[in-house]
N, C-alpha and C positions, 0 to 999 in steps of 0.2 A: 504494500500500500504506500508506495513512495509518493511523496507530495501531499499526503492526506494530513488533516489536522489531528494531532494526537488527542485533543480534547474531545473529539467526536468520533474517534476510531471505533469505540464500542457500539456506535449506532449504525455500523455498516454490516452488510451481509458478507458471506465469504467471497462473493464475486466483486467486492468493492462498491457495489451499488448501495444507495441509502436504504436503511431498514424501513424507513417510512417514506412513502411517495409524496405526502403532503404534510405540512406542519400540524394540521388538525388531527391527523392520524396519530402522531406522537402524543398530542395533547389528550386525545381520547384514551389512549393506552395509559398515560400517566394518571389520568383521573381515576380509571378503574383500579390501578395499583394503589393509589392513595386511599380510595374508599375501602379497599380490602385491608390495607395496613392500619387504617384508623378504626376498623371495626364497624363501620357503617353497614357494610355487607360482608358476608363470609366468603372465603375463597371458593367453597363448595357451591354456594348459591350463585356466585358470579360465573363459575364454570358451567353449571347446569343451564343458566339463563342464556349465556352466550352460545352454548351448544345448541339449544333449542332454536335460537334465532338463525344460526347457520344452517340448521336442518330446514327451516322454513324457506330460506333463500335457495337451497338446493332443490327442494320440492317445487319451487316456483320456476325452476329452470333458469335462474339468473346466472350470469357469468361468474366464474370462480377467479376473482382478481382482488387486488388490494382495496379498491374502492368499495366493492360489494362487502368485503370482510369488515371494513371500518364502518360502513353503514349499519351492519349487524351489531358491531360493538356499540355504536351510538344508540341504537334502538334498545339494546340490552341495558345500557346505562340509564337511559331515560325511564325504562320500565322499573328497574330496581330502585331508583331514586323516588319514583312515585309510590312504590310499595312501602318504602321506608319512611314515607311522609317527609322526605328531605326537601321536596319541591312539589308544588301542586301543578296540576295540568294547566291551570290558568297562568301560573308563574312561568312555566315552560314556554307557553305560547308567547307571552310578553318578551321573554328572553330571546326567542327566535326572531321575533319582529324587530327587536332592538339591534340584533346582529345583522339582520337583512338591511335595515336602514343604514347602519354603519358601513356595510359592504358597498351599498349603492352610492354613498357619498365619498368613498375613498378613491382617489386617483389611481389609475392603473399602475401597478408596480410598487405601490406603497403598502405598508402593513395596515391591516384593518384594526382600528382601535375602537373599542366600545366606550361610549361616553358615560358620564355619570348618571344619566337618566336611563334606567333599564325598563 
């Protein structure tokens, strides 16, 4: 891996490709890991829920790629947070809308930043 950044070397696969195709993929994985580590959800419940979401994707005939996988991760996270009463369905809708507004007002190539009003 010549020329690679040693600070992020652990985030690459064996073929030197990034382990995450998109920043939000890494963020979703980090959120799941944090929720398990903090005890909000159990590792077993996370594994079962993600597995069920991936089976749904497979049964629906969707492609087996990183985008589909991380959409399943996101769906599993949202479901578990709702079950744990960590966020309500209404709060989730508001958060999605806030991110969409932030995305739409962000110039191309710039990072999307969520404002103070969620």
